[in-house]
C-alpha positions in Angstrom: 0.0 0.0 0.0 2.9 2.3 -0.8 2.9 5.0 -3.5 4.1 3.7 -6.9 6.0 5.0 -9.9 7.0 3.2 -13.1 10.0 0.9 -13.2 12.0 2.8 -15.8 11.7 5.2 -18.6 9.8 4.2 -21.8 8.7 6.0 -24.9 6.1 5.8 -27.7 5.1 7.6 -30.8 1.6 8.4 -32.3 -0.5 11.0 -33.9 -2.5 13.8 -32.3 -6.2 13.2 -32.9 -7.0 16.8 -33.8 -3.7 18.0 -35.1 -2.8 14.9 -37.1 0.9 15.6 -36.3 3.4 13.0 -35.1 3.9 13.1 -31.3 6.8 11.7 -29.2 5.9 10.8 -25.6 8.2 9.6 -22.8 7.2 8.3 -19.4 9.7 8.6 -16.6 9.7 7.6 -13.0 9.0 10.4 -10.5 9.6 11.1 -6.8 7.0 10.3 -4.1 4.2 12.9 -3.7 4.9 14.5 -7.1 1.8 13.1 -8.8 1.5 13.1 -12.6 3.2 15.9 -14.5 3.2 16.8 -18.2 6.4 18.4 -19.5 6.3 20.3 -22.8 9.8 19.5 -24.0 9.1 21.3 -27.3 8.8 24.7 -25.7 11.5 27.0 -24.2 12.0 26.3 -20.5 10.1 23.0 -20.8 7.0 24.2 -18.9 5.4 21.8 -16.5 1.6 21.2 -16.3 0.4 19.2 -13.3 -2.4 16.7 -13.7 -4.9 18.1 -11.2 -8.3 19.7 -11.2 -7.2 23.3 -11.0 -5.3 23.0 -14.3 -8.4 22.0 -16.4 -8.9 24.6 -19.1 -11.3 22.9 -21.5 -13.6 19.9 -21.5 -15.0 20.1 -25.1 -14.3 17.0 -27.1 -11.5 16.0 -24.6 -10.0 17.0 -21.3 -7.3 19.7 -21.6 -5.0 21.1 -19.0 -3.2 24.4 -19.0 -0.8 26.6 -17.0 0.6 30.1 -17.8 -0.8 29.9 -21.3 0.7 26.4 -22.1 -1.7 23.5 -22.8 -1.8 19.8 -23.1 -5.0 18.2 -24.4 -6.6 14.8 -24.8 -5.0 13.6 -21.5 -7.8 11.3 -20.3 -6.7 8.0 -21.9 -3.2 8.2 -20.6 -4.4 9.4 -17.1 -6.8 6.5 -17.1 -4.0 4.0 -17.8 -1.9 5.5 -15.0 -4.8 5.6 -12.5 -6.1 2.2 -13.6 -2.8 0.6 -12.9 -2.3 2.5 -9.6 0.6 4.7 -10.6 0.8 7.7 -8.3 3.9 9.5 -9.6 5.2 9.8 -13.1 6.6 12.5 -15.5 5.2 12.7 -19.0 7.6 14.4 -21.5 5.9 15.3 -24.7 6.8 17.4 -27.7 3.2 18.4 -28.7 0.2 20.2 -27.2 -1.8 16.9 -27.6 -1.3 13.4 -26.2 -1.2 10.9 -29.1 -4.5 9.1 -29.6 -2.8 5.7 -30.3 -5.6 3.2 -31.1 -8.3 5.3 -29.4 -8.1 3.3 -26.1 -5.8 3.2 -23.1 -4.4 -0.3 -24.1 -1.2 1.0 -25.8 -0.3 3.0 -22.6 -1.3 0.1 -20.4 1.0 -2.2 -22.4 3.9 0.3 -21.9 3.3 0.3 -18.2 3.2 -3.5 -18.0 6.4 -3.6 -20.0 8.4 -1.5 -17.5 6.5 -2.6 -14.4 5.9 -0.7 -11.2 8.2 0.4 -8.4 6.9 0.7 -4.9 8.1 3.8 -3.1 8.6 3.7 0.7 6.0 6.4 1.4 2.4 5.8 2.4 -0.4 6.0 -0.2 -3.5 8.0 0.7 -7.1 7.4 -0.5 -10.0 9.8 -0.6 -12.9 7.8 1.1 -16.4 9.1 0.4 -18.5 9.4 3.6 -21.6 11.3 2.3 -23.4 11.2 -1.1 -22.6 13.9 -3.7 -24.6 14.5 -6.9 -24.1 16.7 -9.9 -26.7 17.1 -12.7 -27.0 18.7 -16.1 -30.4 18.3 -17.6 -31.0 14.6 -18.1 -27.3 13.8 -17.3 -26.2 13.1 -13.7 -23.5 11.5 -11.6 -23.9 10.2 -8.0 -20.9 9.5 -5.8 -21.8 7.3 -2.9 -19.9 5.8 0.1 -18.2 2.5 -0.6 -15.3 0.4 0.6 -14.0 0.1 -3.0 -13.7 2.0 -6.2 -16.8 1.0 -8.2 -18.4 2.5 -11.3 -21.9 1.9 -12.7 -22.4 3.7 -16.0 -25.4 4.1 -18.4 -25.3 5.7 -21.8 -28.2 6.6 -24.1 -27.9 7.8 -27.7 -30.5 8.1 -30.4 -29.0 5.2 -32.4 -29.9 1.5 -32.5 -26.4 0.5 -31.3 -26.4 2.8 -28.3 -30.0 3.1 -27.2 -29.2 1.9 -23.7 -25.9 0.3 -22.5 -25.0 -0.2 -18.9 -22.0 -1.6 -17.2 -20.8 -2.0 -13.6 -17.2 -2.7 -12.6 -15.1 -2.7 -9.4 -11.9 -0.9 -10.7 -8.7 -2.7 -9.8 -5.5 -3.1 -11.8 -6.6 -6.5 -13.2 -10.1 -5.5 -14.1 -9.0 -2.2 -15.7 -6.5 -4.0 -17.9 -8.9 -6.7 -19.0 -12.3 -5.0 -19.1 -11.8 -1.2 -19.6 -8.4 -0.4 -21.1 -9.0 -1.8 -24.6 -12.3 0.0 -25.1 -11.9 2.6 -27.9 -13.3 6.1 -28.3 -16.2 6.4 -30.8 -17.9 9.0 -32.9 -20.7 9.5 -35.4 -19.7 9.8 -39.1 -21.7 13.0 -39.5 -19.9 14.6 -36.6 -16.4 13.4 -37.7 -17.0 15.0 -41.1 -18.0 18.3 -39.5 -15.0 18.3 -37.2 -12.6 17.8 -40.2 -14.3 20.7 -42.0 -13.5 22.8 -39.0 -9.8 21.8 -38.9 -10.2 19.2 -36.1 -9.9 15.4 -36.0 -7.2 15.6 -38.7 -5.6 12.5 -37.1 -8.8 10.6 -36.7 -9.2 7.3 -38.6 -10.8 3.9 -38.4 -7.5 2.8 -36.8 -8.0 5.0 -33.7 -11.8 5.3 -33.3 -15.0 3.4 -33.8 -16.9 5.4 -36.4 -20.7 5.0 -36.5 -23.0 5.7 -39.4 -26.8 5.5 -39.5 -27.1 1.8 -39.2 -23.8 0.4 -37.8 -20.1 0.8 -37.5 -17.6 1.3 -40.3 -14.7 -0.6 -38.7 -14.4 -3.9 -40.5 -12.8 -5.7 -37.5 -16.0 -5.0 -35.4 -16.2 -4.3 -31.7 -13.8 -5.5 -29.0 -16.8 -5.9 -26.6 -20.5 -5.9 -27.3 -20.8 -2.9 -25.0 -17.5 -1.3 -25.9 -19.1 2.2 -26.0 -20.1 2.3 -22.4 -16.8 0.8 -21.3 -15.0 3.6 -23.1 -17.1 6.1 -21.2 -15.9 4.5 -18.0 -12.3 4.7 -19.2 -12.8 8.5 -19.8 -14.4 8.9 -16.3 -11.5 7.1 -14.6 -9.0 9.5 -16.4 -11.0 12.6 -15.4 -11.5 11.4 -11.8 -7.7 11.0 -11.4 -7.5 14.8 -11.4 -8.8 14.7 -7.8 -5.1 13.8 -7.0 -5.8 10.7 -4.9 -7.5 7.4 -5.7 -11.2 7.3 -4.6 -13.0 4.8 -2.5 -16.6 5.3 -3.5 -19.3 4.1 -5.9 -20.0 6.3 -8.9 -23.3 6.0 -10.7 -23.2 7.9 -13.9 -26.0 8.5 -16.5 -25.1 10.0 -19.9 -22.1 11.8 -18.5 -19.1 13.3 -20.3 -16.0 15.2 -19.6 -17.7 18.4 -18.5 -20.0 16.7 -16.0 -17.1 14.4 -14.9 -15.0 17.4 -14.0 -18.0 19.1 -12.3 -18.1 16.1 -10.0 -14.4 16.5 -9.3 -14.8 20.2 -8.5 -17.9 19.6 -6.3 -16.1 16.8 -4.4 -13.1 19.0 -3.6 -15.4 21.8 -2.4 -17.1 19.5 0.2 -14.3 18.3 2.5 -17.0 17.1 5.1 -18.2 14.5 2.5 -14.9 12.6 2.5 -12.0 11.6 4.7 -8.4 11.0 3.6 -7.0 7.6 4.6 -3.3 7.2 4.7 -2.2 3.5 4.5 
């Protein structure tokens, strides 16, 4: 139950989803209590952007962090991999304002972390244990955070499409369950929305190799789905990444309905504003 960092340095390359440009990313071990930090090595002075709630600058299309005018976007999949595998401290050196999309899931990052392993640090790990319910709503969307002895997520999505009319999934999030059940779930989008994004200069790096693309009747990806309910599993992946911006792993049961990055981060903000609704446990 000590804090953990990664075993050694490891790198990967990919394209930015919106920029379409090649991105080099390197994960490095970090000292206890540092948390997760992004370092823009492509900029003078190599500015640092910490992965925490106060650094969130945008939640449209993806979660973006910023500090002193510098930004790093589409951080949720990498943060989900780190949180899902119980990594507390790591430095992320990157030469782009956007984390590479890889295959649209967290699996490539999870594979990197499995390759280098984890290193226990002789400093206690702390958890944020929910003691009173918290709810945030936005129209028909809502998230409830309830007391629990474990980190559990129950998620429901509803879209006006035959494939996504109603999907629900519940999981107790541990390293093993995250790797097997959540990490490989890919991001998804509707063909009409992808075409509009590209017309507006976005999603330049998007393709069938890094997203599930849905048309009026089905999906365009010839290899099919990785899970029958891959869509809701990916929403859970995003939620895990966004919740990591609390700064500590959570012990609580999250019940989410039609949520997204904006509402996810509203829950994080609400939680941190209510210190009488949780207790910090140091193990």
